[in-house]
N, C-alpha and C positions, 0 to 999 in steps of 0.2 A: 685446715681439722688434719692433720698428717692420719695414716691410715692406722698406726697403733693408738691412736686416742680415737679412732673412728669406731676402731674395736672393741678397743674398753670400754666404751657407753652404751655400746649395743646391748639392746632391751628389746626381750618378748614381749608380745601383748599379752596381758597376765585377762582380759577380761574374753579375748580370743580363744585362748588354751578352757577358761571357764567353760565357754560357750559348746563349745568342742565336748567337753568331758558330758555335759547334760543333753547332747543331740542325741551322744551315744548313749546314753543310759537309760534313755526313752526306749532303748530295744532290750526287751526281758524285764520291764521295770516292774516292782511289786508294789503292794497295795501299802507298805511300812515303809518306801522308800529307796529301797535297794533295787538291787538285781538279779534277778536270774536267766543265764545267758548260758546255758551246758554247752560242752566241745563236741561240737559238728553236729548241733542240731539244726533245723531252720533259722532259729534266731541269732545262732553263731553265725549262719551264712549273710544273713542280714548285717552284720557288724561287722564281720570279713568286708562287701562290701562298699559299704560307707567307707569305712577306710580307707580302702584301696581307690575309692572315686576320689578322696581326699586327695593323697598321693599324686594320681595322676591331674591333678585340676592344677597343683605346683610344678607340673611338667616330671614329675618322679616316672621311671619305671618301674615296672612289678612285675617280679618271677616268683611264681612258687613252686616249691619244691616236693620231692617225694610221699614229704608226710605232712604236706601242707601250712611249712610254713613261709612265710610271705617277707618277701626281701622287697624294700621301696627302696630306690637309687636314687639321688640327685647328683651325677656328674658333677665330678672335680676337672681341673686341670689335666693333670697326668691320671687317668683313667686304670693304668697300669698298674697304678698304685693299689693293694688291696683297701678296701672302705675304713672309715671309722665309724661305727655300728653305734646303736643305740636302739631300743624295744623293753618289748614285755610279751604281756599276752590280756586277749580282749575275753576269755570265758571266764565264766565266774561259779562260786557256789551255787548251792541250790537256794541259799540265802544268802547270797554278795552284796557288795556293796558297789558304787558307783568309782570308785578310787583305784582300786587294787588291781595291779596289773595296767588298766586301762589308763594311767597316768600316765606309765613308762613310754607306751606307744603314742600317746597323743603328745606327751611332752616334743616327743621327735618328729612329730608333723608339725610341733610350733615352730620345734629351731628352723627346720626347714621353711615352712614359711617367712620369719623375721629374716633369712638370709635373701629369699630370693625378695621382700621387701624393698630390703637396702643395696640389692645388687651387690652381694660378696659373692667373691669366688673362691673357693678354696684347691688347695693343689690335690688332696687326694679326695676320690668321691667321700659322698655321706649318705647313711644308708638309715635306714627305720624296720625294725625286723617287729613280724608279728609270728609267736610263736604259738606250736598247735597244744593245747590239752596240757597247760602248767599244770592245773589247779586238779586233776586224779580224780576230778570229782564223777565225773564218768565211765573215766576209765582208767585204767592203773596198766602201765606207771607213772606216776608224778612225770611234770618238767619230760613230756613225752618227746614233746618237737624237739626242743636243746639236746633231749638227751641223745636222741638218734641221731644228732646232726654230729654232735661229736664223739658218736661212737661205744657211748655209754652201753647200748644192747640196739642190736639190732633191727631193720627195718621190719623184718617178718614178723618180729617178735613185735613189735607193735601194732603191725597191722591185725593180729590174730585176734588184739587182746578187743575183748566184749565187752557190752556193759549189763544190765542188769534183766534186760530185754532179750540178750544172745547178739544183739546188735554189731556186728567189727566193724573196727577204727577203718578199714579200707573200703569197704563197702560205705560206710556213712561219711568217708572224704570223697569219693567217689558222687557217691548220691547228691554231695551239697556244690558239686566243683569243685573243690580243691585238692585232688589229687593232682600234684603237677609232676612236670618230666626232668627238671631239676636232680641229678644225684645229690643226696644228703651228705653236707661235708664238702659236697665239691665246689666250694662259698668262702673263698679267704676272708678271713678278717684280721687291718691291722692295729684295731683297738676296738674295746666295747664297754660303753658306760650305759648304766640302768638307775633311772630314778624311780623311787619308790615311795611309799608312802611308808613310815618303819611297822605299821601293827603291833607295835608295843606303846609303852605311855615314858618310857624315858625322857624322849626330846620332850614333850607338853610339860612334864615335871619340873625339868629344870629350864623350860620358857627358854628352849634354843630352837633356832630355826634350821639350821642344815647339821642334819646327823653325816658325817664322815664313814663309809665304811669301810675299816681296814680289814674283816673276814666274815667269814660266813662260820656258823658254829658247826662241828660236826657233829653228828648223830649216831646213836647205836640201839638200833628195836628187837625187842627180844618178847619174846612169847613163853610164860614161867606156868607151868601143871602143878602144883600140889596133891598129893593121893594120899587121902587119910581113910574112913571108914565112917561109913552112916551108920546111925544108931539110933536108937529112939531117945529124944532129950531128957525124958523124964527119968526112965528107971535107970539110966546110963549112969554110971558115978564118974566125977569132975574129972580122977584118977587115971582112968583107964582108956579113958577119949583119947582117940585118933583124930582130931577136929582139925581138916583142913584149910577150914578159914581163919581159926587162929593162928596159926604157923603162918597163913600166908601175909597178914596184919604186921607180922613181925620183920618180913622181908620188905613191904611195902615199906614202912618208917624207916629201913635202911636205905633204901633208892635214896630216899628223901637225904637221911644224914650223910652218904656219898657224895651227892650234889654239893651240902654243904661243905665237906673238907676239901674240896676243890674249886673253892670261890677262885675269881669272882664270876666266872664265867661257867660253870659248874649247875647242870641243871639235871632234875631226875622226876621224874614223871609214873604216875601210874593212873591212864588214863580208863582203862576197860576192864570190868573183873566179870568174870561169870561163874556162881555159884552154883552146884550141882548139890542136891535136886533142890535146891532150893524152896525148902517149907518150913516153917516157922518151927513144927516142932520135931524137926531130923540134923542131929549135927551132920553139918555140911563134908561130904565123904571126897570132893573132889574141888579145886578152883580153880579158873585158869585166869589168868591175867596178863596185860601188857605192861612192860616197861620203858620207856624212853630214858636215854642219860644223853645228854649233849656234851661239851667243850669244844672251845677255841684251838686250843692243841693236840696234836694228838697221842702224844705221850700222856696227856691228863687225860684224855678219853679212853687211852690204854689202861693205864691205872684204874681209873672206871671200873671198868670191865673187870680187871683182876679182885679188886675188891669185891665185887657181886659174886665171884665165883669161890672165893675164899668164904663169904657170907653164908653163902648156901651152900657150902659144903659141912661146913660148921653146923649149920640147921639140919641135915640130914643125920649127920652122928649124935646131936641131942635128942631129935625127938622121934627117929628112927620112919619118917615118912617119905615117901620118895617126894622129890623133887626135879623135876627135868627142866632144865630152859634152852630156850633153839632162837639165837639168836636170825633174825629173819630179815633186817635189812641193815647196810651201814656204808654211810656217806660219811669221807675223813673231812676236818674241818678243810676250809678255802680261805686261803691268805688271797688278799687282792694283790696286783701288781700294784709295786712302790712307786711307781712311776705315774699308775691313772689316779692312785689314789692321791699324791703329790699333786696333779693338777687341779683332782676337785677340792683338794686344800685350798687352794693356790686361787682361783679361781671364785671359791666362796667369801678369801680374806678380802680380794680386790674388791668383791660386790660391799664388803661391808658387813656382810651377815652373821651374825651369832653362833658359832659352829662349836662342835663338839666329836668326839671318835662314839660310834655304835657298834660294838658287835651286832649283825644279824641274826637273830637265833632260829629263824624262817628260811625257808630253801627257796631261790632264785635262779631263773634261767641262766644270769650270770654265773651260776656255779660252774655251770658245763662251758660256757663261751670261755671261762678262765681257763678250760683246760686247754684250747686252741690260739687265745692271743691275750694279750695284757687287758684285763677290765676290772673296772671300779663300779660302783652303787652311791646314789645320792639320796638319803634319806631326808625325808620333810613329815613331823608330825602330823597326825591323827588324832583326832578326838577320842581322849578318855584310852587311848591307845587301843581303841575297838577295831577287827578286822574281823571279814570271815561274817558279815553281820549285816543286816538290812542298815541299820542305822549307824553303819560306818561313814563318817562324814573329816572333812580334811579342810582349813580355810583359803580360799580364792590366794590370798597373798603368800601364806605357804609354798602351795602349789607353782605361784610363779617365780618366788624366790630358786626355788630347785630348779625349775625349767630353765632358768638366768646360769644358776651353778653348769646347768648340762650345757647348752649353749657356748660358758666361754671353756669346758674343758672339752667339750668334742673339734672346737677352732685349736686351742694349743696343738689337741694330736694328728688337727688336718693340717694346718698351716693353712693361712690365707695370702693369696695372690692379689688381689685386687680388691678396691672395695669402690 
């Protein structure tokens, strides 16, 4: 059997991957079958220690940077080459699941285990990353570790972020022993791949095993405040009311209408609403609500933004009410590198898996990694599209398939010397 044939027939151990996922899931396990392992808690330390121990057992070196990102390296023949990296996160939501993030990290460990088991030597090093505080459920900003790594925000900004108890990121990193010495970003990447559950229903509904991810939706977040005048619900005639809630409902409907106008990747959501004074017999005097617009192209997202501004101006003139809009966050769409996308597509085809393109609607560390190196993602289905929930679930054979694609894509990028 020649080397190319051996590499093409190489497969990961799906049972071993599953067992690792289940072992990690015991750290912070919840009664409903999920996981609560918030960033930089004692449970996060236990998870980090376990994953690092698995890496060391496979002969990998382990380096931690100043924001607590962990980089686990398997040497290549030419260690001067930048590593081909994979990874994700192991922090969870308060009511999180076993697979979000965790799968991407442990799929990387399984790739290394498979290479060691079959004595495969790569030209470039292989690395597995654990990014700090991706979820943002304890500290903001979200995707903190990868964001500092790529320079999206400063280390000091991240260090000074506090949780609800006032505890700072820097102090918590130091407390759990994961404040490293390596300068953030002083760590080259040759290519980056991230395997992840889809966190949506598209793959499962299409009965498809692998999602090839060409891009991540950009998002524009706003806080909207509509100010009217509160008065008694009984004596105040309808024609003279300044009802902030009724005007707000028109705007909320327009948010959804804008998304439909920019199909198929337009998204429009109002997820948070505060009504003041929130009394059943008082006409609402002020309403504050969130607006979330998303699309896959920056041009479309810009047009959605302009449509929203135009509608708000028309509503101001029509109603006479004060309508204020503040954009509070903006992430541009992230197209992944064609070379990485093609390698994922080719690996899936060679393995015989049914595939489709799936644009990601959620944020991932791969977005920030893509600023520094060619990057791509691999999606596998999750049951009913549910994630960020204790009942989050995925089929072992799908997780195995995604990891096999990851293995082949990484080998295609790293180059194989001998087997």
